[in-house]
C-alpha positions as CSV (number, residue, x, y, z in Angstrom):
1,M,0.0,0.0,0.0
2,C,1.3,3.5,-0.9
3,L,0.5,6.1,1.7
4,A,1.9,9.2,3.2
5,I,2.3,9.0,6.9
6,P,2.3,11.9,9.4
7,G,5.6,12.2,11.3
8,K,6.8,14.6,14.0
9,I,10.2,16.2,13.5
10,L,12.4,15.5,16.5
11,S,15.6,17.2,15.2
12,L,17.2,18.6,12.1
13,A,20.6,17.4,10.9
14,D,23.5,19.7,11.5
15,D,25.1,18.9,8.2
16,A,24.2,19.5,4.5
17,T,22.2,16.2,4.2
18,H,18.8,18.0,4.3
19,S,17.6,15.3,6.7
20,A,15.7,15.2,10.0
21,M,15.0,12.7,12.7
22,I,11.2,12.0,12.5
23,E,9.0,9.9,14.8
24,V,6.0,8.0,13.5
25,V,4.0,5.9,15.9
26,G,7.1,5.4,18.1
27,V,9.4,4.5,15.2
28,R,12.3,7.0,14.6
29,R,14.0,7.3,11.3
30,R,16.0,9.9,9.4
31,V,14.2,11.2,6.4
32,D,15.0,13.7,3.6
33,V,13.3,17.1,4.3
34,S,14.7,19.1,1.3
35,L,11.2,19.4,-0.2
36,V,9.7,21.1,2.9
37,A,12.8,23.0,4.1
38,P,11.8,26.1,2.1
39,E,8.6,26.3,4.1
40,G,10.6,26.6,7.3
41,I,10.5,23.5,9.5
42,G,11.9,22.6,12.9
43,P,11.5,20.3,15.9
44,G,7.9,19.8,16.8
45,D,6.6,20.4,13.3
46,W,4.6,17.6,11.6
47,V,5.1,16.5,8.0
48,L,3.6,13.9,5.7
49,I,6.3,11.4,4.7
50,H,6.5,8.8,1.9
51,V,9.4,6.5,1.0
52,G,11.8,8.5,3.1
53,F,10.9,12.0,1.9
54,A,8.9,14.6,3.8
55,L,6.3,15.8,1.2
56,S,4.5,18.6,3.0
57,K,4.1,20.3,6.3
58,I,0.8,19.7,8.1
59,R,-1.0,20.9,11.2
60,E,-0.6,18.8,14.4
61,E,-4.4,18.4,14.6
62,D,-4.5,16.9,11.1
63,A,-1.5,14.6,11.8
64,I,-3.1,13.2,15.0
65,E,-6.4,12.7,13.1
66,Q,-4.7,10.8,10.3
67,L,-2.8,8.6,12.9
68,R,-6.2,7.9,14.6
69,M,-7.7,7.0,11.3
70,L,-4.8,4.6,10.5
71,S,-5.3,3.0,13.9
72,A,-9.1,2.7,13.4
73,L,-8.5,1.0,10.0
74,G,-6.0,-1.4,11.5
75,E,-3.1,0.1,9.4
76,T,-0.8,1.2,12.3
77,Q,1.4,-1.9,11.9
78,A,1.6,-1.3,8.1
79,A,2.6,2.3,8.8
80,M,5.3,1.2,11.2
81,E,6.7,-1.3,8.8
82,E,6.8,1.3,6.0
83,V,8.7,3.7,8.3
84,R,11.1,1.1,9.4
85,G,12.1,0.6,5.8
86,Y,13.2,4.3,5.4
87,S,16.6,4.1,7.0
88,H,18.9,1.4,8.4
89,D,21.1,3.7,10.5
90,E,18.7,4.5,13.3
91,V,17.2,2.4,16.1
92,D,13.7,2.3,17.4
93,P,13.1,3.6,20.9
94,P,12.6,1.1,23.7
95,P,9.0,-0.3,24.2
96,G,6.8,2.1,26.2
97,E,8.3,5.2,24.6
98,R,5.8,5.3,21.7
99,A,4.2,8.7,20.9
100,F,0.8,7.2,20.1
101,P,-1.1,4.1,21.4
């Protein structure tokens, strides 16, 4: 399934990689934010991500609603698996540190 998933920016890279650490349903991965950087982004902002790229900046309320909808549709696990495939250089947080139930 192809879908864009809301993720919260935790931190921006200090180098020229145009990447950010993003958290989606407790899974943390580094994604490319070069497409949304001109909009002005920073820690705490929410973006829609797909195949490792942040596509657009969204409101927190919209992000939370989309995450609830994914959960209601039983797609939370699929979203987590997709995000896990974005990057191999980061580790997931320990159980119990997930941002959403």
